[in-house]
C-alpha distance (Angstrom), angle and dihedral (degrees) to the residues before:
residue distance angle dihedral
M1 . . .
S2 3.68 . .
F3 3.77 123.7 .
R4 3.79 90.3 -112.3
K5 3.84 93.7 58.7
V6 3.79 92.0 48.5
K7 3.80 91.2 49.4
M8 3.82 90.9 47.9
K9 3.82 91.9 48.6
S10 3.81 90.4 50.0
L11 3.80 90.6 49.3
L12 3.81 92.0 51.2
I13 3.81 90.7 50.5
K14 3.81 91.0 50.5
I15 3.82 91.2 48.9
G16 3.81 90.5 49.1
V17 3.80 92.1 49.9
G18 3.81 90.8 47.8
I19 3.80 92.7 50.3
S20 3.80 90.8 47.0
L21 3.80 91.2 50.5
G22 3.80 91.2 47.9
V23 3.81 92.7 50.4
N24 3.80 91.2 47.5
L25 3.80 91.9 50.6
F26 3.80 90.9 48.2
V27 3.82 93.3 50.5
F28 3.81 91.2 45.8
S29 3.81 92.6 49.9
V30 3.82 92.6 48.3
A31 3.81 90.1 49.9
M32 3.80 92.1 49.4
Y33 3.82 91.4 48.2
G34 3.80 89.2 52.0
L35 3.79 91.7 51.3
Y36 3.80 93.0 48.1
T37 3.80 94.1 49.6
R38 3.81 95.9 40.1
E39 3.80 96.0 90.6
A40 3.80 92.3 53.3
R41 3.81 91.2 50.5
V42 3.80 92.0 47.5
E43 3.80 91.6 50.0
E44 3.82 91.4 48.1
N45 3.81 91.4 49.6
R46 3.81 91.3 46.9
K47 3.82 91.0 52.4
W48 3.81 91.9 48.1
L49 3.80 92.2 48.4
T50 3.81 92.4 48.9
E51 3.81 90.2 51.6
Q52 3.81 91.6 49.1
I53 3.81 92.8 49.4
S54 3.80 91.5 48.2
K55 3.80 91.1 49.2
Q56 3.82 93.2 48.6
V57 3.82 92.7 47.5
H58 3.81 90.3 50.4
Q59 3.82 91.2 49.8
S60 3.82 91.6 47.2
V61 3.80 92.3 50.7
I62 3.80 91.2 50.0
L63 3.83 91.9 48.6
M64 3.80 93.8 47.8
M65 3.80 96.1 49.1
P66 3.78 114.4 94.7
P67 3.80 115.6 -116.9
V68 3.84 91.1 -123.1
T69 3.78 134.8 18.2
G70 3.74 121.9 -121.3
K71 3.74 141.3 153.4
V72 3.75 115.9 -23.9
N73 3.79 114.4 -124.7
D74 3.79 104.3 -133.2
G75 3.76 95.9 -173.5
N76 3.81 93.4 -154.9
K77 3.79 96.4 75.3
G78 3.75 120.7 82.6
N79 3.79 124.4 -129.9
């Protein structure tokens, strides 16, 4: 092999290692960012879910209440 081919092969290996290192650093940094911001997202989702449950319970109570009150059917008393 000529000196030029060896130098070119060495350069390609160095470029490949550099790209691999860059991709690994990028993936690691994205993973760390996700871990750091996870708690804030969980807290935001928990707050939203609590609001939705409260809203649905309020709507269900309003729908289940009779429009007017009347006699209470005891069930134990005969006619």
